PyMOL Python script that loads the backbone (N, CA, C, O; Angstrom):
from pymol import cmd

cmd.read_pdbstr("""\
ATOM      1  N   MET A   1    -101.257  76.780  61.963  1.00  0.00           N
ATOM      2  CA  MET A   1    -101.499  77.442  60.653  1.00  0.00           C
ATOM      3  C   MET A   1    -100.456  76.931  59.688  1.00  0.00           C
ATOM      4  O   MET A   1     -99.764  77.690  59.009  1.00  0.00           O
ATOM      5  N   ALA A   2    -100.374  75.690  59.655  1.00  0.00           N
ATOM      6  CA  ALA A   2     -99.465  74.878  58.784  1.00  0.00           C
ATOM      7  C   ALA A   2     -99.596  75.274  57.342  1.00  0.00           C
ATOM      8  O   ALA A   2     -98.580  75.316  56.648  1.00  0.00           O
ATOM      9  N   GLY A   3    -100.819  75.578  56.822  1.00  0.00           N
ATOM     10  CA  GLY A   3    -100.976  75.943  55.516  1.00  0.00           C
ATOM     11  C   GLY A   3    -100.374  77.273  55.172  1.00  0.00           C
ATOM     12  O   GLY A   3     -99.761  77.473  54.123  1.00  0.00           O
ATOM     13  N   TYR A   4    -100.575  78.174  56.104  1.00  0.00           N
ATOM     14  CA  TYR A   4     -99.888  79.536  55.902  1.00  0.00           C
ATOM     15  C   TYR A   4     -98.455  79.386  55.915  1.00  0.00           C
ATOM     16  O   TYR A   4     -97.788  80.048  55.120  1.00  0.00           O
ATOM     17  N   GLU A   5     -97.860  78.528  56.791  1.00  0.00           N
ATOM     18  CA  GLU A   5     -96.453  78.381  56.940  1.00  0.00           C
ATOM     19  C   GLU A   5     -95.936  77.800  55.670  1.00  0.00           C
ATOM     20  O   GLU A   5     -94.932  78.324  55.187  1.00  0.00           O
ATOM     21  N   ALA A   6     -96.541  76.689  55.007  1.00  0.00           N
ATOM     22  CA  ALA A   6     -96.147  76.195  53.816  1.00  0.00           C
ATOM     23  C   ALA A   6     -96.188  77.120  52.669  1.00  0.00           C
ATOM     24  O   ALA A   6     -95.287  77.052  51.834  1.00  0.00           O
ATOM     25  N   LYS A   7     -97.140  77.977  52.544  1.00  0.00           N
ATOM     26  CA  LYS A   7     -97.251  79.063  51.542  1.00  0.00           C
ATOM     27  C   LYS A   7     -96.136  79.967  51.651  1.00  0.00           C
ATOM     28  O   LYS A   7     -95.448  80.214  50.661  1.00  0.00           O
ATOM     29  N   VAL A   8     -95.883  80.523  52.870  1.00  0.00           N
ATOM     30  CA  VAL A   8     -94.716  81.389  53.061  1.00  0.00           C
ATOM     31  C   VAL A   8     -93.368  80.709  52.799  1.00  0.00           C
ATOM     32  O   VAL A   8     -92.523  81.319  52.143  1.00  0.00           O
ATOM     33  N   ALA A   9     -93.124  79.515  53.258  1.00  0.00           N
ATOM     34  CA  ALA A   9     -92.009  78.807  53.000  1.00  0.00           C
ATOM     35  C   ALA A   9     -91.715  78.603  51.414  1.00  0.00           C
ATOM     36  O   ALA A   9     -90.572  78.717  50.972  1.00  0.00           O
ATOM     37  N   GLU A  10     -92.759  78.313  50.644  1.00  0.00           N
ATOM     38  CA  GLU A  10     -92.650  78.286  49.205  1.00  0.00           C
ATOM     39  C   GLU A  10     -92.155  79.648  48.708  1.00  0.00           C
ATOM     40  O   GLU A  10     -91.121  79.718  48.045  1.00  0.00           O
ATOM     41  N   VAL A  11     -92.828  80.658  48.998  1.00  0.00           N
ATOM     42  CA  VAL A  11     -92.362  82.056  48.465  1.00  0.00           C
ATOM     43  C   VAL A  11     -91.030  82.381  48.803  1.00  0.00           C
ATOM     44  O   VAL A  11     -90.222  82.804  47.977  1.00  0.00           O
ATOM     45  N   MET A  12     -90.752  82.168  50.147  1.00  0.00           N
ATOM     46  CA  MET A  12     -89.325  82.487  50.606  1.00  0.00           C
ATOM     47  C   MET A  12     -88.229  81.669  49.893  1.00  0.00           C
ATOM     48  O   MET A  12     -87.143  82.142  49.557  1.00  0.00           O
ATOM     49  N   GLY A  13     -88.631  80.363  49.691  1.00  0.00           N
ATOM     50  CA  GLY A  13     -87.706  79.437  49.008  1.00  0.00           C
ATOM     51  C   GLY A  13     -87.344  79.935  47.605  1.00  0.00           C
ATOM     52  O   GLY A  13     -86.232  79.773  47.101  1.00  0.00           O
ATOM     53  N   PHE A  14     -88.319  80.522  47.049  1.00  0.00           N
ATOM     54  CA  PHE A  14     -88.139  81.113  45.745  1.00  0.00           C
ATOM     55  C   PHE A  14     -87.027  82.151  45.616  1.00  0.00           C
ATOM     56  O   PHE A  14     -86.358  82.305  44.595  1.00  0.00           O
ATOM     57  N   TYR A  15     -86.892  82.848  46.743  1.00  0.00           N
ATOM     58  CA  TYR A  15     -85.876  83.826  46.916  1.00  0.00           C
ATOM     59  C   TYR A  15     -84.613  83.355  47.534  1.00  0.00           C
ATOM     60  O   TYR A  15     -83.725  84.183  47.737  1.00  0.00           O
ATOM     61  N   GLY A  16     -84.441  82.101  47.855  1.00  0.00           N
ATOM     62  CA  GLY A  16     -83.330  81.480  48.532  1.00  0.00           C
ATOM     63  C   GLY A  16     -83.305  81.683  50.001  1.00  0.00           C
ATOM     64  O   GLY A  16     -82.247  81.606  50.626  1.00  0.00           O
ATOM     65  N   LEU A  17     -84.462  81.947  50.581  1.00  0.00           N
ATOM     66  CA  LEU A  17     -84.544  82.344  51.906  1.00  0.00           C
ATOM     67  C   LEU A  17     -85.385  81.217  52.585  1.00  0.00           C
ATOM     68  O   LEU A  17     -86.087  80.463  51.910  1.00  0.00           O
ATOM     69  N   PHE A  18     -85.289  81.127  53.960  1.00  0.00           N
ATOM     70  CA  PHE A  18     -86.051  80.118  54.747  1.00  0.00           C
ATOM     71  C   PHE A  18     -86.587  80.624  55.995  1.00  0.00           C
ATOM     72  O   PHE A  18     -85.945  81.523  56.539  1.00  0.00           O
ATOM     73  N   ILE A  19     -87.654  80.204  56.548  1.00  0.00           N
ATOM     74  CA  ILE A  19     -88.282  80.480  57.680  1.00  0.00           C
ATOM     75  C   ILE A  19     -87.642  79.998  58.956  1.00  0.00           C
ATOM     76  O   ILE A  19     -87.511  78.785  59.120  1.00  0.00           O
ATOM     77  N   VAL A  20     -87.205  80.909  59.934  1.00  0.00           N
ATOM     78  CA  VAL A  20     -86.708  80.435  61.175  1.00  0.00           C
ATOM     79  C   VAL A  20     -87.855  80.450  62.190  1.00  0.00           C
ATOM     80  O   VAL A  20     -87.967  79.520  62.989  1.00  0.00           O
ATOM     81  N   GLU A  21     -88.725  81.500  62.183  1.00  0.00           N
ATOM     82  CA  GLU A  21     -89.821  81.456  63.165  1.00  0.00           C
ATOM     83  C   GLU A  21     -91.017  82.301  62.616  1.00  0.00           C
ATOM     84  O   GLU A  21     -90.824  83.297  61.918  1.00  0.00           O
ATOM     85  N   LEU A  22     -92.151  81.895  62.933  1.00  0.00           N
ATOM     86  CA  LEU A  22     -93.377  82.662  62.660  1.00  0.00           C
ATOM     87  C   LEU A  22     -94.005  83.108  64.031  1.00  0.00           C
ATOM     88  O   LEU A  22     -93.970  82.341  64.993  1.00  0.00           O
ATOM     89  N   ASP A  23     -94.539  84.267  64.107  1.00  0.00           N
ATOM     90  CA  ASP A  23     -95.016  84.791  65.446  1.00  0.00           C
ATOM     91  C   ASP A  23     -96.396  85.437  65.151  1.00  0.00           C
ATOM     92  O   ASP A  23     -96.568  86.184  64.187  1.00  0.00           O
ATOM     93  N   GLU A  24     -97.325  85.122  65.998  1.00  0.00           N
ATOM     94  CA  GLU A  24     -98.704  85.685  66.009  1.00  0.00           C
ATOM     95  C   GLU A  24     -99.418  85.389  64.749  1.00  0.00           C
ATOM     96  O   GLU A  24    -100.146  86.246  64.249  1.00  0.00           O
ATOM     97  N   VAL A  25     -99.245  84.166  64.177  1.00  0.00           N
ATOM     98  CA  VAL A  25    -100.069  83.701  63.032  1.00  0.00           C
ATOM     99  C   VAL A  25    -101.454  83.257  63.464  1.00  0.00           C
ATOM    100  O   VAL A  25    -101.607  82.416  64.350  1.00  0.00           O
ATOM    101  N   MET A  26    -102.475  83.845  62.813  1.00  0.00           N
ATOM    102  CA  MET A  26    -103.847  83.498  63.294  1.00  0.00           C
ATOM    103  C   MET A  26    -104.872  83.975  62.211  1.00  0.00           C
ATOM    104  O   MET A  26    -104.602  84.900  61.445  1.00  0.00           O
ATOM    105  N   PRO A  27    -105.975  83.349  62.188  1.00  0.00           N
ATOM    106  CA  PRO A  27    -107.071  83.705  61.245  1.00  0.00           C
ATOM    107  C   PRO A  27    -107.451  85.199  61.526  1.00  0.00           C
ATOM    108  O   PRO A  27    -107.266  85.729  62.622  1.00  0.00           O
ATOM    109  N   PHE A  28    -107.965  85.793  60.507  1.00  0.00           N
ATOM    110  CA  PHE A  28    -108.366  87.177  60.649  1.00  0.00           C
ATOM    111  C   PHE A  28    -109.366  87.427  61.733  1.00  0.00           C
ATOM    112  O   PHE A  28    -109.267  88.408  62.471  1.00  0.00           O
ATOM    113  N   ALA A  29    -110.453  86.432  61.850  1.00  0.00           N
ATOM    114  CA  ALA A  29    -111.478  86.563  62.820  1.00  0.00           C
ATOM    115  C   ALA A  29    -110.883  86.502  64.299  1.00  0.00           C
ATOM    116  O   ALA A  29    -111.367  87.161  65.219  1.00  0.00           O
ATOM    117  N   ALA A  30    -109.816  85.669  64.440  1.00  0.00           N
ATOM    118  CA  ALA A  30    -109.188  85.642  65.797  1.00  0.00           C
ATOM    119  C   ALA A  30    -108.467  86.931  66.114  1.00  0.00           C
ATOM    120  O   ALA A  30    -108.502  87.352  67.271  1.00  0.00           O
ATOM    121  N   ALA A  31    -107.812  87.592  65.169  1.00  0.00           N
ATOM    122  CA  ALA A  31    -107.289  88.971  65.356  1.00  0.00           C
ATOM    123  C   ALA A  31    -108.371  89.997  65.591  1.00  0.00           C
ATOM    124  O   ALA A  31    -108.142  90.934  66.356  1.00  0.00           O
ATOM    125  N   GLU A  32    -109.461  89.886  65.019  1.00  0.00           N
ATOM    126  CA  GLU A  32    -110.513  90.755  65.334  1.00  0.00           C
ATOM    127  C   GLU A  32    -111.009  90.606  66.701  1.00  0.00           C
ATOM    128  O   GLU A  32    -111.260  91.613  67.362  1.00  0.00           O
ATOM    129  N   GLU A  33    -111.180  89.367  67.204  1.00  0.00           N
ATOM    130  CA  GLU A  33    -111.655  89.003  68.549  1.00  0.00           C
ATOM    131  C   GLU A  33    -110.541  89.581  69.573  1.00  0.00           C
ATOM    132  O   GLU A  33    -110.919  90.038  70.652  1.00  0.00           O
ATOM    133  N   LYS A  34    -109.341  89.562  69.277  1.00  0.00           N
ATOM    134  CA  LYS A  34    -108.248  90.145  70.188  1.00  0.00           C
ATOM    135  C   LYS A  34    -108.201  91.524  70.110  1.00  0.00           C
ATOM    136  O   LYS A  34    -107.533  92.182  70.908  1.00  0.00           O
ATOM    137  N   GLY A  35    -108.947  92.097  69.086  1.00  0.00           N
ATOM    138  CA  GLY A  35    -108.878  93.671  69.064  1.00  0.00           C
ATOM    139  C   GLY A  35    -107.448  94.210  68.493  1.00  0.00           C
ATOM    140  O   GLY A  35    -107.012  95.304  68.848  1.00  0.00           O
ATOM    141  N   ILE A  36    -106.797  93.418  67.642  1.00  0.00           N
ATOM    142  CA  ILE A  36    -105.493  93.769  67.084  1.00  0.00           C
ATOM    143  C   ILE A  36    -105.603  94.208  65.590  1.00  0.00           C
ATOM    144  O   ILE A  36    -104.564  94.426  64.967  1.00  0.00           O
ATOM    145  N   VAL A  37    -106.752  94.340  65.026  1.00  0.00           N
ATOM    146  CA  VAL A  37    -106.975  94.681  63.604  1.00  0.00           C
ATOM    147  C   VAL A  37    -106.627  96.147  63.480  1.00  0.00           C
ATOM    148  O   VAL A  37    -107.227  97.033  64.088  1.00  0.00           O
ATOM    149  N   THR A  38    -105.667  96.333  62.692  1.00  0.00           N
ATOM    150  CA  THR A  38    -105.373  97.855  62.370  1.00  0.00           C
ATOM    151  C   THR A  38    -105.967  98.199  61.001  1.00  0.00           C
ATOM    152  O   THR A  38    -106.445  97.350  60.247  1.00  0.00           O
ATOM    153  N   ASP A  39    -105.902  99.495  60.740  1.00  0.00           N
ATOM    154  CA  ASP A  39    -106.376  99.866  59.441  1.00  0.00           C
ATOM    155  C   ASP A  39    -105.468  99.294  58.294  1.00  0.00           C
ATOM    156  O   ASP A  39    -105.985  98.981  57.222  1.00  0.00           O
ATOM    157  N   GLU A  40    -104.112  99.155  58.508  1.00  0.00           N
ATOM    158  CA  GLU A  40    -103.310  98.425  57.584  1.00  0.00           C
ATOM    159  C   GLU A  40    -103.647  97.043  57.303  1.00  0.00           C
ATOM    160  O   GLU A  40    -103.596  96.612  56.151  1.00  0.00           O
ATOM    161  N   LEU A  41    -103.997  96.303  58.320  1.00  0.00           N
ATOM    162  CA  LEU A  41    -104.462  94.968  58.259  1.00  0.00           C
ATOM    163  C   LEU A  41    -105.757  94.883  57.636  1.00  0.00           C
ATOM    164  O   LEU A  41    -105.964  93.929  56.886  1.00  0.00           O
ATOM    165  N   LEU A  42    -106.703  95.776  57.842  1.00  0.00           N
ATOM    166  CA  LEU A  42    -108.049  95.828  57.055  1.00  0.00           C
ATOM    167  C   LEU A  42    -107.701  95.894  55.611  1.00  0.00           C
ATOM    168  O   LEU A  42    -108.218  95.049  54.880  1.00  0.00           O
ATOM    169  N   GLU A  43    -106.876  96.799  55.082  1.00  0.00           N
ATOM    170  CA  GLU A  43    -106.578  97.029  53.908  1.00  0.00           C
ATOM    171  C   GLU A  43    -105.892  95.776  53.156  1.00  0.00           C
ATOM    172  O   GLU A  43    -106.202  95.465  52.006  1.00  0.00           O
ATOM    173  N   GLN A  44    -105.007  95.148  53.861  1.00  0.00           N
ATOM    174  CA  GLN A  44    -104.302  93.864  53.388  1.00  0.00           C
ATOM    175  C   GLN A  44    -105.455  92.907  53.302  1.00  0.00           C
ATOM    176  O   GLN A  44    -105.536  92.214  52.289  1.00  0.00           O
ATOM    177  N   PHE A  45    -106.339  92.791  54.230  1.00  0.00           N
ATOM    178  CA  PHE A  45    -107.330  91.635  54.269  1.00  0.00           C
ATOM    179  C   PHE A  45    -108.271  91.862  52.984  1.00  0.00           C
ATOM    180  O   PHE A  45    -108.689  90.902  52.336  1.00  0.00           O
ATOM    181  N   ALA A  46    -108.554  93.096  52.682  1.00  0.00           N
ATOM    182  CA  ALA A  46    -109.366  93.422  51.469  1.00  0.00           C
ATOM    183  C   ALA A  46    -108.807  92.797  50.177  1.00  0.00           C
ATOM    184  O   ALA A  46    -109.466  92.306  49.261  1.00  0.00           O
ATOM    185  N   ASP A  47    -107.440  92.910  50.277  1.00  0.00           N
ATOM    186  CA  ASP A  47    -106.683  92.383  49.011  1.00  0.00           C
ATOM    187  C   ASP A  47    -106.827  90.884  49.102  1.00  0.00           C
ATOM    188  O   ASP A  47    -106.981  90.313  48.022  1.00  0.00           O
ATOM    189  N   THR A  48    -106.806  90.185  50.126  1.00  0.00           N
ATOM    190  CA  THR A  48    -106.937  88.706  50.054  1.00  0.00           C
ATOM    191  C   THR A  48    -108.261  88.184  49.709  1.00  0.00           C
ATOM    192  O   THR A  48    -108.354  87.058  49.221  1.00  0.00           O
ATOM    193  N   VAL A  49    -109.440  89.015  49.954  1.00  0.00           N
ATOM    194  CA  VAL A  49    -110.707  88.676  49.403  1.00  0.00           C
ATOM    195  C   VAL A  49    -110.665  88.611  47.883  1.00  0.00           C
ATOM    196  O   VAL A  49    -111.313  87.745  47.296  1.00  0.00           O
ATOM    197  N   GLN A  50    -109.921  89.501  47.225  1.00  0.00           N
ATOM    198  CA  GLN A  50    -109.823  89.597  45.779  1.00  0.00           C
ATOM    199  C   GLN A  50    -109.026  88.293  45.290  1.00  0.00           C
ATOM    200  O   GLN A  50    -109.350  87.805  44.207  1.00  0.00           O
ATOM    201  N   ASN A  51    -108.100  87.767  45.968  1.00  0.00           N
ATOM    202  CA  ASN A  51    -107.268  86.679  45.457  1.00  0.00           C
ATOM    203  C   ASN A  51    -107.026  85.692  46.627  1.00  0.00           C
ATOM    204  O   ASN A  51    -106.270  86.018  47.542  1.00  0.00           O
ATOM    205  N   GLU A  52    -107.617  84.562  46.616  1.00  0.00           N
ATOM    206  CA  GLU A  52    -107.442  83.615  47.701  1.00  0.00           C
ATOM    207  C   GLU A  52    -105.995  83.108  47.879  1.00  0.00           C
ATOM    208  O   GLU A  52    -105.670  82.547  48.925  1.00  0.00           O
ATOM    209  N   LYS A  53    -105.101  83.306  46.840  1.00  0.00           N
ATOM    210  CA  LYS A  53    -103.796  82.818  46.939  1.00  0.00           C
ATOM    211  C   LYS A  53    -102.969  83.891  47.708  1.00  0.00           C
ATOM    212  O   LYS A  53    -101.821  83.584  48.031  1.00  0.00           O
ATOM    213  N   PHE A  54    -103.400  84.993  47.996  1.00  0.00           N
ATOM    214  CA  PHE A  54    -102.678  86.020  48.674  1.00  0.00           C
ATOM    215  C   PHE A  54    -102.194  85.577  50.104  1.00  0.00           C
ATOM    216  O   PHE A  54    -102.946  84.885  50.789  1.00  0.00           O
ATOM    217  N   CYS A  55    -100.957  85.957  50.574  1.00  0.00           N
ATOM    218  CA  CYS A  55    -100.561  85.702  51.908  1.00  0.00           C
ATOM    219  C   CYS A  55    -100.227  87.147  52.340  1.00  0.00           C
ATOM    220  O   CYS A  55     -99.745  87.976  51.569  1.00  0.00           O
ATOM    221  N   ILE A  56    -100.521  87.377  53.625  1.00  0.00           N
ATOM    222  CA  ILE A  56    -100.153  88.637  54.227  1.00  0.00           C
ATOM    223  C   ILE A  56     -98.916  88.544  55.091  1.00  0.00           C
ATOM    224  O   ILE A  56     -98.891  87.741  56.024  1.00  0.00           O
ATOM    225  N   TYR A  57     -97.913  89.311  54.830  1.00  0.00           N
ATOM    226  CA  TYR A  57     -96.711  89.262  55.700  1.00  0.00           C
ATOM    227  C   TYR A  57     -96.609  90.604  56.334  1.00  0.00           C
ATOM    228  O   TYR A  57     -96.912  91.687  55.833  1.00  0.00           O
ATOM    229  N   GLY A  58     -96.080  90.330  57.647  1.00  0.00           N
ATOM    230  CA  GLY A  58     -95.990  91.531  58.512  1.00  0.00           C
ATOM    231  C   GLY A  58     -94.575  92.007  58.350  1.00  0.00           C
ATOM    232  O   GLY A  58     -94.111  92.285  57.244  1.00  0.00           O
ATOM    233  N   THR A  59     -93.853  92.102  59.546  1.00  0.00           N
ATOM    234  CA  THR A  59     -92.455  92.366  59.746  1.00  0.00           C
ATOM    235  C   THR A  59     -91.548  91.253  59.394  1.00  0.00           C
ATOM    236  O   THR A  59     -91.700  90.142  59.903  1.00  0.00           O
ATOM    237  N   LEU A  60     -90.590  91.515  58.524  1.00  0.00           N
ATOM    238  CA  LEU A  60     -89.710  90.539  58.270  1.00  0.00           C
ATOM    239  C   LEU A  60     -88.342  90.734  58.610  1.00  0.00           C
ATOM    240  O   LEU A  60     -87.850  91.831  58.345  1.00  0.00           O
ATOM    241  N   HIS A  61     -87.590  89.796  59.191  1.00  0.00           N
ATOM    242  CA  HIS A  61     -86.178  90.144  59.768  1.00  0.00           C
ATOM    243  C   HIS A  61     -85.341  89.169  59.007  1.00  0.00           C
ATOM    244  O   HIS A  61     -85.718  88.023  58.763  1.00  0.00           O
ATOM    245  N   SER A  62     -84.126  89.692  58.621  1.00  0.00           N
ATOM    246  CA  SER A  62     -83.111  88.788  57.988  1.00  0.00           C
ATOM    247  C   SER A  62     -81.920  88.690  58.900  1.00  0.00           C
ATOM    248  O   SER A  62     -81.582  89.656  59.583  1.00  0.00           O
ATOM    249  N   TYR A  63     -81.278  87.546  58.927  1.00  0.00           N
ATOM    250  CA  TYR A  63     -80.099  87.350  59.773  1.00  0.00           C
ATOM    251  C   TYR A  63     -79.058  86.726  58.862  1.00  0.00           C
ATOM    252  O   TYR A  63     -79.307  85.871  58.013  1.00  0.00           O
ATOM    253  N   ARG A  64     -77.781  87.278  59.145  1.00  0.00           N
ATOM    254  CA  ARG A  64     -76.623  86.767  58.437  1.00  0.00           C
ATOM    255  C   ARG A  64     -76.232  85.462  59.090  1.00  0.00           C
ATOM    256  O   ARG A  64     -76.509  85.257  60.272  1.00  0.00           O
ATOM    257  N   THR A  65     -75.564  84.534  58.315  1.00  0.00           N
ATOM    258  CA  THR A  65     -75.106  83.306  58.966  1.00  0.00           C
ATOM    259  C   THR A  65     -73.614  83.607  59.532  1.00  0.00           C
ATOM    260  O   THR A  65     -72.983  84.592  59.149  1.00  0.00           O
ATOM    261  N   ASP A  66     -73.158  82.780  60.372  1.00  0.00           N
ATOM    262  CA  ASP A  66     -71.953  82.909  61.154  1.00  0.00           C
ATOM    263  C   ASP A  66     -70.756  82.375  60.270  1.00  0.00           C
ATOM    264  O   ASP A  66     -69.599  82.439  60.684  1.00  0.00           O
ATOM    265  N   ASN A  67     -71.082  81.845  59.036  1.00  0.00           N
ATOM    266  CA  ASN A  67     -70.001  81.389  58.109  1.00  0.00           C
ATOM    267  C   ASN A  67     -69.118  82.451  57.597  1.00  0.00           C
ATOM    268  O   ASN A  67     -68.199  82.172  56.828  1.00  0.00           O
TER     269      ASN A  67
END
""", "prot")
cmd.dss("prot")
cmd.show_as("cartoon", "prot")
cmd.util.cbc("prot")
cmd.orient("prot")
């Protein structure tokens, strides 16, 4: 999902953030096949149909540097 990672990195960079790791990135159809589509995800997916530039973000974690 390099395209997704690039889009997320672009948005995060706008806020001065960067990606350390992405987890469970997959097309919506794959999530349906795995049976992990929730009502929240269905609602988010409906938003993406209206705007193809939408990215869906799940849980975000932030970490402080050791500096």
